[in-house]
C-alpha positions in Angstrom: -11.5 12.0 -10.7 -9.2 10.8 -7.9 -9.7 7.3 -7.1 -7.7 5.0 -4.6 -8.7 1.5 -4.1 -7.0 -0.8 -1.5 -7.1 -4.6 -1.7 -5.3 -7.6 -0.2 -6.7 -7.4 3.4 -7.9 -10.4 5.3 -7.7 -12.8 8.1 -4.4 -14.0 9.1 -2.7 -15.8 12.1 -0.1 -13.9 14.4 3.2 -14.2 12.8 1.5 -14.4 9.3 2.0 -12.0 6.4 -0.1 -10.0 4.1 0.5 -7.6 1.2 -1.9 -4.5 0.8 -2.1 -2.8 -2.5 -3.3 0.8 -3.4 -4.5 1.1 -7.0 -4.7 4.8 -8.0 -6.2 6.8 -10.9 -7.2 10.5 -11.7 -4.0 12.2 -10.9 -0.3 12.0 -11.8 0.9 9.5 -9.3 4.5 10.0 -9.9 4.2 13.4 -8.5 3.1 12.6 -4.9 4.0 11.0 -1.7 1.8 8.2 -0.4 0.8 7.1 2.9 -0.8 4.0 4.5 -3.1 4.8 7.6 -4.9 2.4 9.7 -7.7 2.6 12.3 -8.4 0.0 14.9 -11.9 0.0 16.7 -12.3 2.6 19.2 -9.0 4.1 18.3 -7.9 7.3 16.2 -6.6 6.9 12.6 -2.8 6.6 12.7 0.1 6.8 10.1 1.6 3.5 9.5 4.1 4.4 6.6 5.1 6.9 4.0 7.0 6.9 0.8 8.3 9.6 -1.2 7.1 10.3 -4.8 10.0 8.2 -6.3 10.4 5.8 -3.7 13.5 7.3 -2.5 12.2 8.0 1.2 10.0 5.9 3.5 9.1 6.3 7.3 7.4 4.1 9.5 5.6 4.3 12.6 7.6 2.9 15.5 5.2 0.0 16.1 5.6 -1.3 12.5 9.2 -0.6 12.0 11.2 -3.9 10.8 8.1 -5.6 10.2 6.2 -3.5 7.5 7.5 -2.4 4.1 6.1 0.4 1.8 7.0 0.4 -2.0 5.5 1.7 -4.9 5.4 0.8 -8.7 5.0 4.4 -10.4 4.8 2.5 -14.0 1.5 0.9 -12.3 0.1 4.0 -10.5 0.1 1.7 -7.5 1.6 1.4 -4.1 2.1 -1.3 -1.7 2.4 -2.4 2.1 4.1 -5.7 2.9 3.2 -6.8 6.5 5.3 -9.4 8.0 5.3 -10.8 11.6 1.7 -9.4 12.0 0.6 -9.0 15.5 -3.0 -9.1 17.1 -2.5 -5.2 17.7 -2.1 -4.7 13.9 -5.8 -5.6 13.5 -7.3 -2.4 11.8 -8.9 -1.0 8.5 -6.0 0.0 6.5 -6.4 3.1 4.3 -4.2 4.5 1.6 -4.0 8.3 1.3 -2.3 11.3 -0.4 -2.7 15.2 -0.4 -2.8 17.6 -3.2 -5.5 20.2 -2.9 -6.9 18.0 0.1 -6.4 14.6 1.4 -7.8 11.7 -0.5 -8.4 8.4 0.9 -9.4 5.0 -0.3 -12.6 3.1 1.3 -10.2 0.9 3.5 -9.4 -2.9 3.7 -9.7 -4.9 6.8 -6.9 -6.6 8.3 -7.8 -9.1 11.3 -4.9 -10.8 12.9 -6.0 -13.5 15.3 -5.5 -16.9 16.4 
């Protein structure tokens, strides 16, 4: 069955960096665009970054543009979110996702940015 598993979250001080990974299985990864979302306490889930199936196209939320980089390794069925210059407002649970017959989600990984 389809599985997505995030890793790499943690606690970091403002200005720090983290790299999230989403390892996938159960579907033909190279055929699908992938997304990272996040949900902060008391807020709706929001799209953070998008990458096309071959990595040729990327989009970012304005709030993370220039600080976050999405990438993928189709040989490893894995995609990534490199997060630099982290801010307190980046604190959230981060989810990886894609859509085929329906939306599929990972379980989420907590990112906490605090001094």
